[in-house]
Structure formats: C-alpha cells, structure tokens
C-alpha positions as CSV (number, residue, x, y, z in Angstrom):
1,M,0.0,0.0,0.0
2,T,1.5,3.3,-1.1
3,K,1.1,6.5,0.9
4,T,-0.4,9.5,-0.7
5,K,1.4,12.9,-0.7
6,E,-1.1,14.1,1.9
7,Q,-0.1,11.3,4.3
8,E,3.6,11.9,3.7
9,Q,3.3,15.7,4.3
10,K,1.5,16.8,7.5
11,M,2.0,20.1,9.3
12,M,3.0,20.1,13.0
13,I,3.5,23.1,15.2
14,L,6.7,22.9,17.2
15,T,7.1,25.2,20.2
16,T,10.7,25.6,21.3
17,N,12.0,27.5,24.3
18,V,14.9,29.5,23.1
19,I,17.9,31.2,24.8
20,M,20.1,33.2,22.4
21,T,23.5,34.3,23.9
22,F,25.5,37.1,22.3
23,E,29.1,38.1,22.4
24,D,28.5,40.7,25.1
25,N,27.0,38.0,27.3
26,T,23.5,39.3,27.0
27,Q,20.8,36.8,26.4
28,T,17.4,36.8,24.8
29,F,14.7,34.4,26.0
30,F,11.5,33.6,24.0
31,D,9.3,30.8,22.9
32,H,9.4,30.1,19.2
33,R,6.5,28.5,17.4
34,T,7.0,27.2,13.9
35,N,5.1,25.1,11.4
36,I,7.1,22.0,10.5
37,V,6.2,19.9,7.5
38,N,6.2,16.3,8.7
39,D,7.5,15.1,5.4
40,E,8.9,11.6,5.7
41,R,11.2,12.4,2.8
42,L,12.7,15.3,4.8
43,S,15.9,14.2,6.5
44,E,16.6,14.8,10.2
45,Y,19.5,17.1,9.1
46,G,17.2,19.1,6.8
47,L,14.6,19.5,9.6
48,E,17.2,20.6,12.1
49,K,18.7,23.1,9.6
50,M,15.3,24.6,8.8
51,L,14.5,24.9,12.5
52,I,17.8,26.6,13.5
53,K,17.6,29.0,10.5
54,Q,14.0,30.1,11.4
55,I,15.0,30.6,15.1
56,V,18.2,32.5,14.3
57,H,16.4,34.8,11.9
58,H,14.0,35.7,14.7
59,S,16.6,37.9,16.3
60,D,17.8,41.4,15.3
61,N,21.3,40.8,16.6
62,I,22.4,37.7,14.6
63,K,25.7,39.2,13.7
64,K,27.1,38.6,17.2
65,I,25.3,35.4,18.2
66,V,27.5,33.0,20.2
67,K,25.2,30.2,21.3
68,L,21.7,29.0,20.8
69,S,20.1,26.8,23.4
70,L,16.8,25.1,22.7
71,C,14.3,23.0,24.7
72,V,11.1,21.4,23.7
73,Y,8.5,21.1,26.5
74,S,5.8,18.5,26.4
75,E,3.3,20.9,27.9
76,N,3.7,23.3,24.9
77,N,3.6,20.6,22.2
78,S,1.3,18.0,20.9
79,N,1.9,14.3,21.5
80,E,2.6,14.0,17.7
81,V,5.5,16.5,18.1
82,M,6.8,14.9,21.3
83,N,6.7,11.4,19.8
84,N,8.3,12.5,16.5
85,N,11.5,10.4,16.1
86,K,13.3,13.0,14.0
87,I,12.7,15.8,16.5
88,S,13.6,13.8,19.6
89,S,16.7,12.5,17.8
90,I,17.9,16.0,17.0
91,F,17.5,17.2,20.6
92,K,19.1,14.0,22.1
93,R,22.1,14.3,19.8
94,T,22.8,18.0,20.3
95,N,21.3,18.5,23.7
96,G,19.7,21.5,22.1
97,K,23.0,23.5,22.0
98,Y,24.5,25.2,18.9
99,L,27.7,27.2,19.1
100,F,28.4,30.0,16.5
101,E,32.0,30.9,17.4
102,P,34.0,30.1,14.3
103,D,36.3,27.7,16.0
104,L,33.5,25.7,17.7
105,R,30.9,25.4,15.0
106,C,29.3,22.1,14.1
107,K,28.8,21.3,10.4
108,L,25.2,22.5,10.4
109,V,26.0,25.9,11.9
110,S,29.0,26.3,9.5
111,E,26.7,25.6,6.6
112,L,24.1,28.1,7.8
113,C,26.8,30.8,8.3
114,K,28.0,30.2,4.7
115,E,24.5,30.3,3.3
116,Y,23.5,33.4,5.3
117,P,26.6,35.5,5.8
118,S,24.9,37.8,8.3
119,I,24.6,35.0,10.9
120,A,27.5,35.3,13.4
121,K,29.3,37.6,10.9
122,E,31.0,39.6,13.7
123,T,31.3,36.7,16.3
124,I,35.0,36.2,17.2
125,S,36.5,32.8,17.9
126,N,36.3,31.3,21.4
127,K,40.1,31.3,21.6
128,E,40.2,35.0,20.8
129,W,37.4,35.8,23.2
130,R,39.2,33.9,26.0
131,S,42.4,35.8,25.3
132,L,40.7,39.2,25.3
133,N,39.0,38.3,28.6
134,K,42.1,36.9,30.1
135,L,40.7,33.4,30.3
136,D,43.7,31.5,29.2
137,P,44.5,28.4,31.4
138,F,47.1,30.3,33.5
139,S,44.9,33.3,34.1
140,M,42.0,31.0,35.1
141,M,44.2,29.3,37.6
142,I,45.4,32.6,39.1
143,K,41.8,33.8,39.2
144,K,40.7,30.6,41.0
145,C,43.5,30.9,43.5
146,K,42.7,34.6,44.2
147,N,39.0,33.6,44.8
148,I,40.0,30.9,47.2
149,L,42.4,33.1,49.1
150,F,39.9,36.0,49.2
151,Y,37.3,33.6,50.6
152,F,39.7,32.5,53.3
153,S,40.8,36.0,54.2
154,K,37.1,37.1,54.6
155,T,35.7,34.1,56.5
156,K,38.8,32.7,58.3
157,E,37.2,29.3,58.2
158,V,38.6,26.1,56.8
159,V,36.7,24.7,53.9
160,Q,37.4,21.3,52.4
161,I,38.2,22.1,48.7
162,P,40.1,19.5,46.7
163,Q,43.7,20.4,46.2
164,I,43.3,23.6,48.3
165,E,46.6,22.9,50.0
166,D,48.4,23.0,46.6
167,H,46.9,26.4,45.8
168,I,47.8,27.9,49.2
169,V,51.3,26.5,49.1
170,S,51.9,27.8,45.6
171,F,51.3,31.4,46.9
172,F,52.5,31.0,50.5
173,P,55.4,28.5,50.6
174,K,55.7,26.8,53.9
175,K,58.7,27.8,56.1
176,E,61.2,25.1,56.8
177,N,60.1,24.7,60.4
178,E,56.4,24.3,59.3
179,S,57.2,21.5,56.9
180,Q,59.0,19.6,59.6
181,I,56.0,20.0,62.0
182,A,53.5,18.7,59.3
C-alpha cells in the first residue's frame, strides 16, 4: 500500500523555548512556534537546519550570536511532536546546544553561516574571546587561587576544597620549620 502525498506531508506546530546568547554576554529568551512539514522524505538534518535557520532569523542581533540553546517542553507541544523520532533524535544528539563561534561550530552551523553570511558575521572565535577576557588556562588558575584566598581572608574558616593545600602552598610556601611540623 503506497502512501499519498497528503499522508507523507503533514503540518506540525513545534514550540521551542529559546535562549540566544550574544558576544557581550547578553541573552534573549523567548518561545518560538514554527510550522514544520512532517514530510517523511525530509531528512533529520534538513529538519534541524530549517528549525535553526528560522529561530536565528527571529533575532535582530544575529551578527554577534555565540550560542543557541533550545528546549522542547511537552506541555507546549502535541503528542505528535513529542513522539516524533526526528525531532527527539535532534535534541538528544545536540542536547539543544548550537555554538556559533568560528572555532567551535558544528557542520550544520557552519553551513548556515556560509548560506546566510549575516549569521555570526561579527562573532569572534572562542580562543580570541578567551584571550581578550584573560581566560587562558594560566589566568584562570590565578583567578581561582585569588578567589580561594579571598574567601579564606574574609571568612577565616577552613573549607574542604580538593587540592586547596596545593593552591595555598603555591602562593605562600611553607617555612622550613612548618614543613618539619607537618
């Protein structure tokens, strides 16, 4: 028994909770409703690409988008949507996260950025952003140590933090007589 075109193509409304994160660390939150053609001939990749393209074009600030986080709630969607294998497979595989920094893009995001050059046009690489914000591994270690030491100087209480002794010793080496006592 062959399926008719009408059976192959059926419209579904997908509601997605969206968080768009931009280079300046601002975020936009909204629910995005879109009609999806439930066409059995449409690949999972094609469906995902269409969805991401629609959501990204929903923003006025797509030039500096860094991350897109999506979530599909059952309370906002029909059973047909929630039980759709293509949709659930997309969200299980990606965990609903899409990165737009040039050095962290997946294949789908890279293709979208090539097809629509305004998407993430001004977004800098993660490596460059970390360097500009002094988040290289050494700076991060120094920041962590300062936070730990600042916490101790404020509270004067001992807290069990893994490897805390190593951090304190690296800033305040033990005196010879202390090392003999310990």
